[in-house]
C-alpha positions as CSV (number, residue, x, y, z in Angstrom):
1,X,112.5,92.6,88.8
2,X,115.1,90.6,86.5
3,X,117.4,94.4,87.7
4,X,116.8,93.9,91.4
5,X,114.3,97.3,91.2
6,X,112.3,96.4,94.3
7,X,113.2,96.8,97.5
8,X,113.9,95.2,100.7
9,X,110.5,96.2,102.1
10,X,108.6,94.8,99.6
11,X,110.2,91.2,99.4
12,X,110.2,91.1,102.7
13,X,105.9,91.6,103.0
14,X,106.0,89.2,100.3
15,X,107.9,86.6,102.7
16,X,105.1,87.3,105.1
17,X,102.4,86.8,103.2
18,X,103.6,83.5,102.0
19,X,104.9,82.3,105.6
20,X,100.8,83.6,107.3
21,X,99.9,81.3,103.4
22,X,101.5,78.5,104.5
23,X,99.7,78.7,107.9
24,X,96.5,79.5,106.6
25,X,96.2,76.7,104.3
26,X,96.8,74.3,107.3
27,X,93.0,75.0,108.0
28,X,91.7,74.4,103.8
29,X,91.2,70.4,103.1
30,X,91.9,71.5,99.6
31,X,95.5,72.8,100.3
32,X,96.3,70.1,102.7
33,X,95.3,68.5,99.1
34,X,97.4,70.4,97.1
35,X,100.5,70.3,98.7
36,X,100.7,66.4,99.6
37,X,100.7,65.9,95.6
38,X,103.4,68.7,95.3
39,X,104.7,66.8,98.0
40,X,104.5,63.8,96.1
41,X,105.7,65.0,93.1
42,X,108.5,66.7,94.2
43,X,109.6,63.1,96.5
44,X,110.0,65.9,99.1
45,X,107.6,67.0,102.5
46,X,108.6,70.1,104.0
47,X,107.5,70.6,107.7
48,X,105.3,74.4,108.1
49,X,108.2,75.3,110.0
50,X,111.1,74.0,107.0
51,X,108.9,75.6,104.6
52,X,109.2,79.5,106.4
53,X,112.9,79.4,107.0
54,X,113.0,78.3,103.9
55,X,110.8,81.3,102.4
56,X,113.1,83.7,105.2
57,X,116.1,82.3,103.6
58,X,115.9,83.0,100.1
59,X,117.5,86.4,99.3
60,X,117.4,89.3,96.8
61,X,120.3,87.5,94.4
62,X,118.9,84.5,93.8
63,X,115.0,86.6,93.5
64,X,116.7,88.3,90.9
65,X,118.9,84.8,89.3
66,X,115.0,82.8,88.8
67,X,113.5,86.3,87.1
68,X,116.5,86.2,84.7
69,X,115.4,82.6,83.7
70,X,112.3,84.1,83.1
71,X,110.9,85.3,79.2
72,X,107.6,86.6,78.3
73,X,105.7,84.8,75.7
74,X,102.6,86.7,75.3
75,X,101.2,90.3,76.5
76,X,97.1,90.2,76.6
77,X,95.3,93.8,76.5
78,X,92.0,93.4,78.4
79,X,89.1,95.5,77.0
80,X,85.5,96.8,78.9
81,X,83.6,95.4,75.4
82,X,81.8,92.0,75.6
């Protein structure tokens, strides 16, 4: 991802998933409470339409820039053993 190894199709599918998720959260009281808390913490409130427009406006270059700020701290291997 840091090198831009993702397609426009994958990016657009992810954007659509995020936009649908915000619409679905309108029917979930827990998600609404969480969103209100986040709005309070960042001191900014976006309407669903503003949020969806912001998601649509994200460019591939911006995703790459943010991905390059992320650093791996640990790798875990899960096994079927109890």
